[in-house]
C-alpha positions, -999 to +999 in steps of 0.1 A: +911-406+401+903-440+387+926-468+378+935-475+342+911-500+328+921-532+310+908-541+276+887-568+292+871-543+315+866-518+287+849-545+266+827-555+295+818-518+301+809-515+264+787-546+266+769-533+296+763-499+279+751-517+248+727-539+268+714-509+286+709-491+253+692-522+238+670-525+269+661-488+267+654-491+230+631-520+236+613-501+263+609-471+240+596-494+212+571-509+237+559-475+249+556-463+213+535-494+205+513-488+236+508-451+226+498-462+191+473-487+205+459-461+228+456-436+200+437-462+179+414-471+209+408-434+215+399-428+179+374-457+180+358-444+211+356-409+196+338-424+166+314-443+189+307-411+208+300-392+176+276-420+165+258-420+198+255-382+197+240-384+162+215-411+173+206-390+204+199-360+182+176-381+159+158-396+189+153-361+204+139-348+171+116-379+168+104-374+203+097-337+197+077-346+166+058-372+185+049-347+212+037-322+186+017-350+168+001-362+201-008-326+211-024-320+177-043-353+180-056-343+215-066-309+203-085-324+174-102-350+196-113-322+220-125-301+191-146-330+178-161-337+212-170-300+217-185-299+182-206-330+191-219-313+222-226-281+204-247-300+178-267-316+206-272-282+223-283-267+190-314-289+191-321-276+225-317-240+212-340-247+183-367-261+207-363-230+230-368-206+201-398-226+189-413-226+224-408-188+226-425-184+192-454-205+202-457-186+235-458-153+217-484-165+192-508-181+216-524-174+249-522-211+257-500-212+288-502-250+288-486-252+253-458-229+264-451-249+295-452-282+276-427-269+250-403-257+277-406-290+295-398-309+263-368-286+257-356-291+293-358-329+290-339-327+257-312-306+274-310-331+303-307-360+279-279-344+259-260-337+291-266-372+304-251-386+272-220-366+280-218-382+314-236-356+336-257-371+364-278-351+390-271-357+427-301-370+446-302-350+478-337-346+492-344-371+520-309-385+519-283-384+547-261-353+544-228-361+527-202-333+526-187-348+494-220-343+476-238-316+495-231-281+506-252-273+538-263-236+539-287-240+568-296-263+596-333-268+604-339-276+641-363-305+646-377-327+673-383-356+649-357-381+639-338-388+617-310-364+623-286-351+595-310-356+567-314-332+537-348-316+541-347-291+513-326-287+481-319-251+471-298-259+441-292-291+423-257-307+423-241-326+395-215-353+389-196-354+356-181-388+348-177-398+384-165-364+397-186-339+416-185-307+396-211-289+417-224-301+451-261-297+459-269-267+480-291-280+508-308-274+542-301-302+568-323-314+597-306-312+631-322-328+662-328-304+691-308-319+720-327-322+752 
């Protein structure tokens, strides 16, 4: 059991309680202020995030439209190039039909051969304009990047590894081998 308190002690106890209460009230006010500031900051960040999301959606839509436009432009460019090539080949087709007509109407073999030669030259020129180049093989050293050896011909005469016969012409299109030459290659007989 406690001793009876004096008025002075009671007053002091009341002061301490009041100070504690005032200190706690101040802490609560500070915490409430911090909470309000944090709510305000959170709302600002939420608005920024919404703005970024909207911007991202617009950018994504713009990019998808860009992809579609580029794809369409590429398809159109390819279509125009194919059309250009077809127009060149139509001239060759016309010349072939004319050569056949002349061949049927005349017994002159020379005229038919001349017409076919002219048509072949026209075709070669049209393909050359598109970047097609024939591979030179006959008499050249065998190159596996350009030639496909289908047979080796044994020989006593140098040089070795030289293309001695071309069975099928090879071609390069714009710097890339699209069909290697089919060749026979000389091989020295070892003694």
